[in-house]
N, C-alpha and C positions, 0 to 999 in steps of 0.2 A: 662835836660829841655827835653818836652816831646814835639816831632815833630807831632806825630800822634796819634790820641785818635779817637777810633773808639767804638761805645757802639750798642748794641740791633740790628745790621744788620741782616735784614731778606728780601728774597726776594722767589716767592712761580712763576712758572710756570705751570700754570692749576692744575691740581692735585699731581705735584712735589715742595716739598720745596728744591728750591737748597741750600740757606741759613739761617740758624734759631738761631737769636739770636747772632752770633757772635761777639767779642768783642777785643779789644786789644789794645796795647798802645805801642810804638815807640818813644825812645828818641836820642838825641844827640849823634851818634856815635856808633850806635847800630845795629846789621843786626839782623831780626826778622824773623826766617824760620816759613813759612805755609806748615807743610809738611803732607801729604795725596796722597792716590793714585787718579786715574786719574775718572775724577767724583766725587770729593770728594766735589765740591763747590770752591775751591779755584780759578778757573779764573771769575767765579760770583763776589766770594768777591771782587777781587781786581777790577773790574772794577767796581763796586760801589764804592769802596774807592778811585779812580781816577776821579769818576764823568762822566763815561761812559755811567752808567747806573743806569735805575732810581731804588730806592731803595722802597719796601713796607713798611717800618719801619728801625728806628734806628737811628744815627748820627756820623760823620764824620768830623774832623777838623785836618787840617794839616796849623801847625805855629799858632793856636790858630785861624783861620779861618775855617767858617763851608763851606763842599766842598758840591756841588750840582750838576746837569746835567747843571745848568744854569751859578754856578759861573764862574767868570771868574781869580779875584786874587788870591785866594787859589791853581787852577790849575795851575800859574805860579812857584808856589813851589814845584811840582812836574815833575821828569821825567817816564816817564812808557814806558817798552820796555816790546814789548807783544810776545808774541811765534810766531805769524806770522811775518813773516820778513816785514819792514817798512824801503825798499830799493827803491833806483829806481836804475835798473840794468846798464843803458846805463852810468852813469854818475858813475866818478872815487870814489875813498872813499873821496879823500878831497871833490871835488864837494857834495857830500851826506852832508857832514857835512855843507857846508859853505850854503847850501840849509836851511837846517834843520834850522840852526843858524840864516839864515834871517828870517824865520818863528817866530824865539822867540824872534824876534826883536833887535838882535846883528846884528851889521855893524863894517864897515872900520877895521884899524888896530887892536881893542880889540877882533873881531870875527876872523882874521886871527892868532892871536895869540893862541887863546880858541881853535882852529882849531889844532895848532898844537901840544897843549898840551895834546891833547883827542888820537890824533893819537900816541902819548908816551902810554898814559897810556894803549890801547888797541892793543899796539903793531902792528900796521899797519904804522907807518913811514918810513917804508922801499916800501910799495904798494902803496902810499899814489896817487899814478897817473895812479894806474891802474883800468878800470870799474870793479865796483863789479860787474857784472856779470861772471868775470874770476874768483872769488875766490871761494877758497872750502866753504861747509858749518858752519867751526867753524870759519872760516874768516868773513864770510857777520853776524854771530850772536855776532860777535867782533864790528862791523861796527854799527850795531841795537843798541848794549850796548853805544856804544861812542855818539851817536845820543839823547840819553836819558839822557848823562852827560853832554851834551854841555853848557845848561846856569846855572851850578852849583846847580841844585837842591837841597831843604830841604830833601826834599824824594825821594829816588830811588826806584820805582817797579818792580823787574823781576819776569817775570811770564816764570818759567822752562827754562832757559835760552840756558840748554846746553842740552835740545831735542835734538836726529840726529845726533850731533854730533862725531867725532873721538875722542878718547882718548886724543891726543894731546892738539887740540885746546880746548877739555873741560878742562883740567888742565889749560890752559893759560888764560880760561873766569875767575876760579875760584881764579887766583890769582890776574886779575884785580878786582874781586868783593872785594878781602880779603883787597886792599888797600883803598879801600871806605872810609870802616866805621874810619879808622885812620886818613882820614882826615876831620872828624865830618861830615860824613854824615852817617843820617837815611835810614838802606835799609830792602824794606821788597823781603824777598825771598822765592819765591811759588816754591816746588819740590816734587818729588813722590820718590826722591833719597838719603836714609838715611844717606849714608856716606857724602855726599853735605850736608846737613842739620849740622851733627855732625863736620864737620870740619869748617862753616863758619860761623856757628851759634850762638851770645851770649844766646837768648834763641828760643823757639821753642814749636808752638800751633799746637797741634796733630789734625785736623782738619778728620772727617770722616762724612758722609751723610749728610754735611751742618753743622755740629755741632764742634767744638770746646771743645775734648773731656779731654783735658788736657794744660798746660803748665807752662812752667819752662825754667831753664837751664836743661842743659844735667842730671848731679848732679839730678837736685830736680825729674826730671820726672821718673829716676830712682828709687831711694828712693819712690818715690808715691806710684809705683807699688810693692815696695818691691823687687827687684829682686836683685839677689847675683850671684857672680862668680859661675860656673860650671867648675870643675876637674872629667875628665873620664878616671880613671885607666884601663888600661887595662891589663889583667894578668889572671895570671893561680895560681894555689893552692886550698883549701879552703878559699871560698868567704866569707861566715856570719863572722866566726872569724874578719877574717882582717878588714870586714866593721867595725864589734862590735869593735875594737880596733882603728879605725879613726874616730869613735863618739865620743869618748872619748878626742880627742885632741881639745885643744882652737882653735875657729875659725873654727870649722866644725861644722855646723846645722843640717845638714842630711847625711847620707850614706845609700846607698843600691843597692845591688846586679844585677849584669845583666845578659846577656849571654856569655859576654867578659870580666869581669871584675867588679868595682864597680866605681859608681856616686858619686859626691860627693858633696854638696852646700856647701857655705864657703863665707866666709868675707876677702878681701884681697887674693885672692887666689897667686899672686906673693910671698907674705911676707911670707907663712905659708908655700907653697909648699917642699922646702926643708922638713921639717918635717913629711910630710904627707909621703914623698916618704921613708924616713930612717924608720918611724912607720907602714908603708905595707911590706915593707922589712923583718923586725922585726918580724913580724905576718905569714911570711909566705909566702908573695907574690914574685912570680915571672914575675916582669916588663917587659911587650915589648914596652908600649907607653903608653906616656900620652897629655892631650889634654885639655886647657885652656880655656875656654870661659868664656869672660867679660860681664855683660850686655849690649844692646845697641840699641837704637830707633827702631830697629827692633821689640826685644822684647816687649817693652816698647807697642811700636803700637799693637802687637799680642796681650797682655794679656787686652790692654782698650776697643778692636773693635773685635776682634776673628777670625781676618782673616790677611792674611800678607799683606804687605803695597803694594804689585804692582799685587792685585788679581782685 
């Protein structure tokens, strides 16, 4: 079942078209990653999706209801975790959650039971009574996520939630997010970290200069741009006959001689690697090292945009 449907989203700031025709759909229990560099239009897009920013064109529906800057009912189905922290530093973790829970219209035993649940989910149950100003950056980020989870939204929007946190806290945040989709929540996750998108997301939209360049699962995106595995063999010997012998192997789509050995383009490199090394040795190669590189979203992004993800 579709939770979020976005079509033709567009926003211009003076001469800058920040978002240009963005469309996407997220189903129940699905995590969708919006992957792109800083300035690609991710935050502008989700601000319009959440009904915080007036759009120039396009439609947004959550749970079948249209979202605008003036709508109330559909917004209650959304949990938004912004880049900027939205917590009160003088309040404890529990007090922050109770406060925001009351803003959501929650009260009584149900509110306090939900606060306890959320503290467990975000890993702050043992720090519930500590003021949030005493927390590390990663703990504050986790509390921020907890606030977005309180009212059990149908759609949770996370805008680069791991920016500026230490590796341990980052991993804790990712583990928390991984559990959300399994509970049936639809998650829209923006990031410029390729490894986060590969770890968390069922589908990914690659956005650059306000346009979604491609969309699909990791495998679909890799296949879309024809990415193959690469095998780099550092070796000595007469390299051209070695490359010629390797080109004849099943699964090898190309072999080129380099200053230090032979580079191969292959299907399923891990499967055919033993045969490749045997053939190279038989052709006279003295192998010093082997490096296998599988295609990833960074390679796809580079292919689609002509620049690295973090440029």
